[in-house]
Structure formats: structure tokens, C-alpha cells
N, C-alpha and C positions, 0 to 999 in steps of 0.2 A: 631419584629417577629423572632422565637428561631430559633438556628442553625437546629434542627431537622425537623422544619416546612420550612426553607429553601432547606434544603436537599431534602423533599419531593416533592417541587415545581420543582427543577430541576431535579428530576428522571421523574415526569411528563411530563415536557418538553422536556426531550431527548425522552420518549417514543414517544410522538407525533410527533417528528421530524422523527424518524424512521417509525411511521405508514404512514407519508407521503410520505416518500421516497418509501416505498412499494406499495403505490397508484400508484405514477408516473410509477413504474415498471410495472404495469399491463396495465398503458396506452401506455408505451413503446412497450408493446407486439403486441398490436395492429397495431404498424407501421412496423415492421421487419416481415421476415419470415424466421423462425427457423435458424438463422445464426448460425455457427458452430465456438464455443469458446474454446480454450486451456487457463487454469488457472494452472500455475505453482506454487508449494506450496500453495497449495488447501485444504489440510486437515484441517488446525487450523487458528485462527484470520482472518486478512484481506483477505487472500487468499479464506478460507471458504465461508465467508460474501459474497464476490464478485461470486463464483460460484453459490452460493444457490440463490442470486437475479437475476444472469443471467439465470440460469435455471427454475426459476420460472417465468421470462418473455418469456419463450417458446424456449430460446437456447438450442441448442445441445452441452453438456459441457463436456470436457475431463478434469478430476479432476487428475493433478499429483502430486505426493507426493515422497518424498525421503525415509522414514521410517516407515510412520504412515499407515499402509494398513488398520487397523481398522476403522480409523477416516475418512479416505477417503473413503470406503464402505460407511459408514454412510451419508456422504454427498452425495453421488449418490443416495442412498434410499430415502433421504429428496427431492431432484430434482423429482426423479422418483415417489413420492408420490403425489407432485404437478402437475403431467402430464407431466413432461419434460424428456428430454432423457440423461443419462449421461453414462461413463464408466471410470474407474480408469486407471491410468499408474504409474507404479513404476520406477523412474528414475532419475538419476541425471543431471541436466540441464547444469552443469559446464563439462560434458562429451558428446564431438561432437557425439559418436556414441549413446548415449541413446537419444539426442535431435532427430536424425534422425529417430531412432526406434519410438519415442512418436509423431512424425508428421507422420509417416506412419500408426501409428494405426489409428491416426484421419481420414487419408485419406482413408484408406480401410473401415473403418467404415461410414463415412459419404461423403466421395469424394472431400470435400473441408475444408480450414480454413478461415473462414472470419474474426476473431479477436483473437489476442494474447494478453494475460494479463501476464508480466513479472512480479511476484510477488515473487517467491522465493529468500531466503535471509538468511544469518546469520551473528551472531555477534563473534567476537575474539578480542575484542579489548583491546588496552594496548598501554604503549608507545613505539612509533617508534623505538626510540634508544634501547630498549630492545627486540625487536619483532624478532622472529627467521623467516627467509624468508618462511619457511613452513606455519607458522600462515598469514602472509601477503596474499602468494598465495592461501590458502583456501579460504579467503574471497573474493578477488579479482575475481578470478575463479568463485564462485558462483554467488556472487552478479553482476558483471560486464561483463565476459566473457559469463556468460549462459544469460544475455540479448542478447548480441550480436548474439549467436547461435540462440536464437529463434525470429530472427528479420522477421516476415513476417506476412501478413495482415494487417486489421486496429489495429495499436499497441498502447498499454497502458502500460508504465513502471511504476513500483512501487518504487520512490526513498524515500526521508525522509528529513524532514526540516535541519537534521544536513548535509546535504550535501550543505545546503545553507548557514549555519551559521559557520561551522567546529566544529571539537571537535578531541579528542586526538583519536589515533589508526587507523585503517585500513576500519574500516565500514562507516566511514564519508566520506573518500576519497573515498570509492566506489560508494558510492550514489552519488558523486558529478560527479564520472565518468559517471555514469548512465545518469544523466542530460546532459552533454556534447554530450554522444552518441545520446541520444534523438533527440537533435538538428542537429547534423550530418546526422542522417538517416532520418528526418522530410525533412530537405534540398533535399537530395540525391532520396529519395521515391516521392517527390512531383510530378514528370512528370508522376507518375503512377498512381497519385489520391489516393496515400495510406498516411494517417495522422498517426502521430506518435507524442504521448504526454506522459508526465509524471505526475503523483500524487504524491505530497509530504507530507505524513501525519505527525501530531504532535503526541501527548501521545494519544494513542489510548488505550480505556479499554482492559485488558487481563488478563490472570491469574498472570502474573508477576505484573501488579500494583494494583490487589488486595491483593497481599501479602505485599504490602509497609507499613510501619507504618505510623502512623498517623502526627507524625511531618514531615517526609519525603515527604508525599502526600500533607500537608499544603504548603510546598515551592514551590513543583511543581504547583500546582493550582495557586499561587500568580502570576506565571509567565505566566500564561494563562488569558488573558481578559476574555475569557467566564466561565471560573474559574469551569470548567468541563474538565473531559476527554472525547475524541469523542468516539465514538462508530464504531466498525466495519462496520455495515450496513450504517453509514454516509459516509464511505470511499467508499463502494460499489454503492452507489447511484450515487456518482460521477463519477466512472470507468464505470457505465452503460451508464450514459448519453454520455461520450466520444466513448464508444463503438457501441451504438445502434441508439442513435438518429440522425435523418436526422437534426437536429440544431447543429450538432457538426462536420458537415462535412467540416466546413471552419475554423476549429482550428486544428492546427498542428505547431509543435516545441514549444509549451508551457510547464512550468512545472506550476503546479496549487497545491498551498498548502493549505489543509486542517487541521488547526492546532488552532483553536479557536481564532486567534488572536495573537498567541504566538510570531510568527516571528517579528509582527509589534511592541510587547512589547519590543522585543530583539533591534530593530533598535531605538526605544525610549530612552531604556536604554543607547545605545552605544552612542546617542546624549548627553544624561544627564551628560555620565562621559566624554566626552570630554570636558564639560565646568566646571564640579564638580566631581572630582573623589567621594566625599562625596555620592553624589546624586545616583550613581551607584549602591553603597554598600548599600545604603538606600532602593533600591527599591527592594531588596531581590533575584535579581538576579543572584548575584555574590554568588553562592554556589558551593558545590562540587558535584552536580547533575552530572552524568555521562550518559547523555540522550540517547545516542545510546543504552544501555542496557535496556533501557525500550521502545525506538522508533524503535520497530523491524517489520518485515514483514513475 
């Protein structure tokens, strides 16, 4: 079977999986009654896919954005075209006043907030020894403090696998902090019957991955057992399950990876390298890939 044929079958498989996610979304819509959801960083990428999935499931969705008003309005139009309700809110979730205003906007419109999806994040990575305090603070403020400020309702935080495996710079540190905060808040809020979980995506298809060269992409895909990028809709399907499904009501304090088996491969490579340094090098995972530049939310 040729490479082109392999790629065609992979694409068909991915489309089938996305179709399945959408079918499950429709089934979930029958189990809930118009929950109110706030999705931060929802104008593009994973946040957009999550907002669309929840909106099409019958949720009332506040689409938060920082700068991309046009894109956020388009997300709202898509939700409304499918019969859902949506509104936009422009604001920086690292600023308490903006978060309070965002919450008030949702409360004034719909009277409650049932689910909070903390997705907004940025990367400004570099070596810590050369990093300015302002660069560190910018990433921590948005990626971690923003999650803290938006902690209410049934909560799903978008982390990243780099928070589990580590990487240079402040993005990985912030995402590891999100995972720690998830577990802390889950323990504190359990008595109020509020569940708190984190989703840690791996390499997800985006405008950035589309611009990678063939050689660079080959190295990345070799590190992923499923040998393809994830789709934003697949991440959205997992988030939707945690946010809406009654079957998720006993899940809390968890970090769920959705990475095509990449974390498993990393663990295997580390095991191999501990017994044979050459094996780790041969595995192809010892590359100069800065994953946090591509794994972003």
C-alpha cells in the first residue's frame, strides 16, 4: 500500500471518528437541559471546537476571546445556525476585573453558569536562564492565574502533555501548574458536588502544524503511535463528555491525556534509554522539537 493510499485511509478514519464524536454530541443533547457554558479562548483551535460542540448539543455558550472578535462572532453564528444560543465576550482572563465582567455577562444573560471550560493560553517559551520576568509572568498570568480566576461550575481545564513530560520554558511549567491546581480544586470542591478535571492534548492539527515541513512532520508523527495529529473535534468530544454526560459525574481530580499514545511512547523511550542510550536515540524521539510551540490551546 503506497504512502498516498495510507494517507487517504488515515484521513477517512479521522473523518469517521469526528463523525462519531458529533453523533455522541447529539445523543448527549437529549440528556441535559440547556446548560450554560463559558469557554475561554474560544475563537479558534481547540476552544472553538469545544464551543461549537457544546453549542450544537444545546448549550448556551459564552464565547470568550482576547483579540479575535471577528472569529468569535463567526463561532456564535455557527452555534446559532444550529439552533443554539451564544454570545461573545472580549476580555483577558488573567485580569480579575475582566473575569468578573465576563461572569456577570453570562449571569445577566442566562442566570447561571453550569460549566467552565478554561482553555485560553499562550506560549512565550525560551530558556528560563535567559527569560525576562515579564515573559514568565505573562504566561503564568494567562495560563495558570486565569484558570484560578475562572474556577466555578463543573470545571474542565485544558492543560497539555508537556505539563506531564516537561519541556524548556514557562509554558510547560504553567500547564503543570494547571494540573496541580485541578487536583487541589477537585479536593476542595468535592463537598459541593462540583467536579474538576483537566484534559491534556498532544499534537492537535492547527494552522501551525499545517505549515510544518515534511521532514519536521515526519519526526513528530514517528513519536505518535497512532501516526497522525489529533483533531480539535476529538478534544472537544472528550471535553463535552466531562462537561455534560451524567456518566462523568463520578470523575474528578483527573488529568486525561488525548495524544494518540504519545505519552506512552515517551515513557517507553525513557525506559529504553535507561538500559541503552543508543535505543532512545534510535527511537527518533530525541529531537530538537519544541513541542510547546505546536501543542497549544
